[in-house]
N, C-alpha and C positions, 0 to 999 in steps of 0.2 A: 462449794459451789462448784469447785471442779470434780469433785468428788462424785457429786448427782449427774453431773454431764457422762463421766466415763459410765457410771451404773446404768444408767437410761439407753446409753448406747450399746452396751454390752448386752443387756436384758432383752433387748430388741433381737437382736439376732439369737441367743441363746435359748430363750425360754418359748414353750409352745404357743403357738396363736391358735385360738377358734374363732373361723371367722364367724361373725354374727350381722352380715350384710346380705343383702338378698344376692341373689345371683341372675341375671338379667338373661345371661346365657342359657340356664336352665331352663327358664320358665320367665313369661310376662310378669313384671311387679306392677302394682296397683297401688295407688295412693289414697284410696279412699273407699270406702266399703260401697259407695253407689257407683264410683268408677268400674268398679271389680263385677259388680251386679250386672250392669250394663254391657259389659264387654264379652265378661267371662266367668257365668255362675260356677264353672269350677276351677276357677283360681285358686293357686298355690301359695303365692306371695304375696303379704299386705303389708305395705310399710307407712306406719301412720307417724311416723316419726317427729317428732318438733311442730305439732300441730294445735297446740296451746287447748288440748283437749283435758275434760274434765269429766267425759265417760265418752262410751264408745256407743256407734251407731249399733241399735239392736238387733238390726237388719245383718248383722256380721254372722248372726245363727244358719243364715243360710249359706254361707258361704264354707260349707262342710267339709272341703278337700283342702282347707289349708294346712301346710305345714311349717311356714314360715310367716312370724307375726311380730314385728317391729313397733314397740309401744315407747320407746325409750324418749326422755325428755319431753314430758307433756305435764299436766297438772291431776293425775290419777292421785286419789286421796284413798280411794276403796274399788274392790275389784268389780268388774261388772258380771254379775252370773251369766250372762250371754258367753263369757269365755270358757265356762266348762262344757259347753257341749261341742267345743270344737277338737273333736278326740283323735282328729289326724295331725295334730301340731308336734313338730319334732324341735321346732326353735321358737322361743319364747323370750322376748327382750323388754322388761319393764324398768331399763335402768333410768334412773334420774327423774323419779315422781316423790309423790308423798305418802306411800303404802306403808300401814302402819302394822301388816302381818300378811302372812301366807297363810291363807284359807286351808283346811283339810280337803276343801274339794280338788285341790292340786293333784291328788291321787286319778282323778278322772282323764286326765292327761298323760296316761300312761304309755307315750312313746315318745316324748319327751327327750331328747339327745342334749339339747341345751338348755339354760336357765339361769337367766341374768337378772339378778334381782339387785344389784349395787346401786348404794347411795339412794336408799329410801329411810323410813324409820321402822326397820322390822326388828323386833325384839326377840324371836324365837322361831324355830322353825316347826310347824306339826311333825306329829310322828309318822302321819301319812305320807312323808317326803318318801320315807324307806319303802314305798309301794312303786316309785319311778325306778324300773328296774333296768332301763335303757340309756338312763342319761348319763351321760359323759362328761358334762362341763356343767360346773354348779359356781356362779360369780355371786357373792352376799358380801363383798367389802362397801365400806362404809355405812352400815348400818350402827344398829345398838343390842345387836344381839348379845346376848350373856351367856348362852349356853346353845350347845347342837344336839339332839336328841340322838340315843342311844340307836335308833332305828336307821340312821343315815349308813349305818353299815351295811346295810341290806340294799344300797346303790349299788352294788358290786360291779356294773360297768363304768363306776366313775374314774376319769383321768386326771381331770384338774378340778380341784379344791381352792376357792379363795374368798378367804375368811378376813382379810387384812383390815384394819380400822374399824375393828369394834370392841365389844368388852369382855372379851373371853379370857378366862382364867384356866380353864379345863378342858379337853378334848374327851370323846367319849372312848371308852376302849376297843368300841364295836369298828373303829378304825381300823385295826390290824384287818379285817376282813376285806379291806380296799385292796385286792391283790392286782389291780390294773393300775393303781393310782400312780402318776407319773410326775403333777408338780402339787406342792402343798405351800400354801401363801397363808401364814398367822400372823405377819407382823403387824406392829402397831396394835397390839394388844395388852393383857395384863399377866403374863405367863412368868411363873417365879422358877419355874422347874422347866426341864428338858424329860418329859418322860420318855422311858425306853420303848413302850408301846406306839408311839410313834413313829417308830423305826422299824417295825413289822415288816411293812409294804419293801419287798427288797424291789421294786420297780421304779421305786420315784428316783426321778432325774433333776429334779429342782424343788430346793427346800430354802424356805424364805421364813426365817425366825428373829428378823431386826425388830430394832425398838419395844423389846419386851422388858423383863426385869430378870432373865435370866442367868443363874452363877455358873452353873457348869453344864458341861455337854458330855454324857456317859459315853465309855468307850464302846457300847454299841452303834454309836456313829459309824462304827467300821463295817458295821453289816450293810451298809446301803453301796455296794457295790455298784450301781449302775450312777450312783450321783454325778452332776455334770456342774450344778449351779449351788452352791451353800452359801447364804446371806446372814450373817450374826452380827450386823451392825447394832451399836447403841444398845446392848445388855451392860451385864456385870460382870464379863468373863475375866478370870485371872490368869487362866489357863488354858488349853486344849488338848484332849485325850491324844495319847501317842498312836491310839488306832486311826487319827484321821489320816496318816501316810498310806491305810489300807485302800482309799478313797481313788482306784487307778484312773477312773475317766473323769475325775474332778476339771473343769475347765476355768470356772471362775469360784475365789473365794474371796468374801468381803467379810472383812472383822474390825472395821474401823470403828473408832468410840468405845472402846472397852479399857479395860485396865491390864491389857498381858504385857508383859516383860520378857518373854520368849515364847518359841513356835516348839511343838514336837522334832525330834531328832530324826534323821533318817527322810528329811523333807526331800531328797534327790528321787523317792521311790513315785514321787508325781508329776510323772514324767509328761503326763496331758494338760498339765495346769499353765495358761496361756496369762493368768491375771489374777495378782494378788493385791489388793486394796489394803490397805492395813494403816490409816490415816487416824492421829488421834490416841495413839497407845503411849506406853514407856519402854519401849526397846532401847536398849543400848548401843550404842555406834557399833559395838563388836556384834552383836545380834543380828544387828541389821545386816551386816558384813557376811554373817553366818547365812542368813537366810538368802541372800542375793548369789550367793557362791555356790548353794544349794540346788539354785532354780535358776540357772544359766538361760533358759531359753523360756524364762516366764517376765510378763512386765510389772515390774513389783514398784508400788507406791507406799511410801511412808509421809 
């Protein structure tokens, strides 16, 4: 419980946040299709959150200027075909519904910047996802995905990719094409190995690999020069690479619930490390003392 509280507090400060809420300062926000059509057919923001909807009012096709649409926390099981006519959408949030898939028609929404599909029943993404060249934020957590398509590598503007709590055991090689990726969360999946291809993006600042079955972290980890957050909780790690100390910008390191008895030498190089959470490992008292001495300005939790 203590670890969870500390981690949540730290992540709220350190990890990137993408606003998925309507901005009433920017433009009026409407809460029904009827209201929008009545007051402003050129409305750009429509918030239909938590309205117990099973479908969307078909008159939504008349709101051709929409850039923001929030449908989260409804009862949607299928995609309304009318949604694919909203060609100006930049933010689409369908989180917390019962959608079974993401159809190929998603390619029609080629101005999308943020797509939130979290907490549905989606098993895979269509290859057409690769046509969303402006997409910067993709949230796919809490689904049933067993794979990601190679075409995701064509989403070259992608900065945040969240796929935690799925059934993934493999990531496509095409991830190396995501040169702007800053945050990758693949926690709570079924990964057995850490593939070096995952670290080809030198822009990554936040990497969460928690709750998998990873046994070894490769020395290539040291290439992630901009990494600020690294979470490795609850894997099967017995050691960490010496290259870890090359992560000069690292601020948060979470390695709890592994089988670690030692950490790399020259930990003193991690001068920006503010917090180390290393609960439930097998460090000796001497090793704990060495770690604390090497990191005098870091909050260390054993």
